[in-house]
N, C-alpha and C positions, 0 to 999 in steps of 0.2 A: 404517447411518449416513445421516442425512438431509443431503444436500449442498446444499440450497437456500439455506442461510445462508453459503455459501462462494463465492469467486470464483477463477477461474484467475489465473495470474500476469498475463496480458495484460489481463484484466478489472479486476484490482486496480490495475494501473498506470494504466489509463484512469480509473478512479474517483478516483484521487488526483491525476491530471493530471501524471504523471511518466512517464519511460521505464521499460520493463521492467527494464533493467539497474540503474537507480536504485532500484527496488524491492528487488532482491537486495542491492545495496550497503547500503541502510538496514537490511535484515534482518540482515546480517552485522556492521554497525558500530554500530548504535543499540540499546542494551539496552532502550529504551522502545518500540521498534517491534514490532508483533505478529509472532508466529512462525507460519509456515505449518504446516498439517497435510499430511503426505505420504501420498498414496495411490499406491502403486507409485513411479514416478518423477515423478509430478505433484505440484506444490505447490498447495495450496488455502488461500486466505486468508480468515479470518473477517471477514465484512462489518462486524459491530458493532464489532469491535476496530479495524479500519481507519478507520471513521468516527470513533470516539473519538480515535484518534491524530491524525487530520486536524483535529479540533476543537481539540486541544491544540497543534497545530503548523500554523497557517494558512499557506496557499500564499503564497509570496513573489511579489511583483509585479516583473516585469522592465521595463526601460525607464527613461527619465529622467523625473523629476518635472516637471510643467508649471509654468511660471513664472506 
């Protein structure tokens, strides 16, 4: 299996700009979120599917709007 198209949980969370726990929460609660592939106890996330999900769900901006 070629693993170059996959990210570890830490890398996937960084790519999406979220915490690692948020990554797992999304995987457990959002049916639209990509599912990881398990290699032993390690979760590997498909890069193309993560990028496609991010495109459909743009990052929220925090803070107050400027007047």
